[in-house]
N, C-alpha and C positions, 0 to 999 in steps of 0.2 A: 408063531410068536412065543417066546420063552421069557422067563424072569428068573434071575438068579440072585442069591445073596452071596457076595464074594468078600472074603476076608484076606486083605493083603498084609503080609508081614515083611519086615526088612527096614531099609532106610526109606520110609514112606511119609514121614512128616517133616515139615520144614524144608521141603525140596520142591514145592509147587505141585505136589501130586494131585490134590483135589482140583485145582485150576486146570491142569493138564488133562485130567480125566473129563472135565466139563467140555473142553474144546474138542477132544476126540469123540466123546459121546454125541455132541451136537452135530459133528461132521458126518457121523454114521446113523443119525436119526434114531438114537437110543434115548430111552427115558429112564428115570430113577433118581436115586439120591446117593450122596457120599458124605461120610463124616469121619473125623478123627476120633479114635477111642482113647481113653485115658491111659491105657497100657502101651501106646505107641503104634498100635495097628490102625488100619483104615478099613472101614466097613462100607461096602457099596451094595446097593440094590440096583440091578441093571435089567432093562427090559427091551426086547426087540427081536430081530431075527437072530437065529443061532450063529449064522455066518458073521453078522455084524458084531456080536458079542465076542466071538472068537477073535475077531480083528481088533476089537477094542483091547482085549487082554494083551494080545501080541504087541500092539502099539505101545501100551503102558510099560511092557517089559523092555522096550527098545529106547526108553528115554535116557538121556545122558546122566542126570544127576539123581535119578530114582534107582534104587537097587532093591528089587523084590526078591526075597529069600524064599517065600513060599506063598502059595495061593490055595485057599480052601473055597470051593465053589459048590453051592447047594441049590438045587432047583426049588423054587417057591411058587406060590399061586400068583397068577398074573393080576396086576392091578388095573382094572378097567378104568378108562378115562384119564389115565395119566398122560400129561401133554408135554412134559419137559424133563430135563435132568438138572437137579438142584444140588448146590453145596449146602450142607447143614452145619451150622456153627461158625 
């Protein structure tokens, strides 16, 4: 079990990014949160198996209307008891 803070930069707001991430995270049994930042980036906390997190990132990169220019991924402390993936804001 791993947890990462991921910062997505690019055309990631106004293109269904957060909703798409929820669909993918739910499919892969991942938990966490996602929210738009004021500067146009999107911040995500994602928790689950390393393999499923890697698949989540790859699936997000392969979306038609989303253009991810860069991803910054930092491992953080696991949040015990987290049960779902939520869109914030």
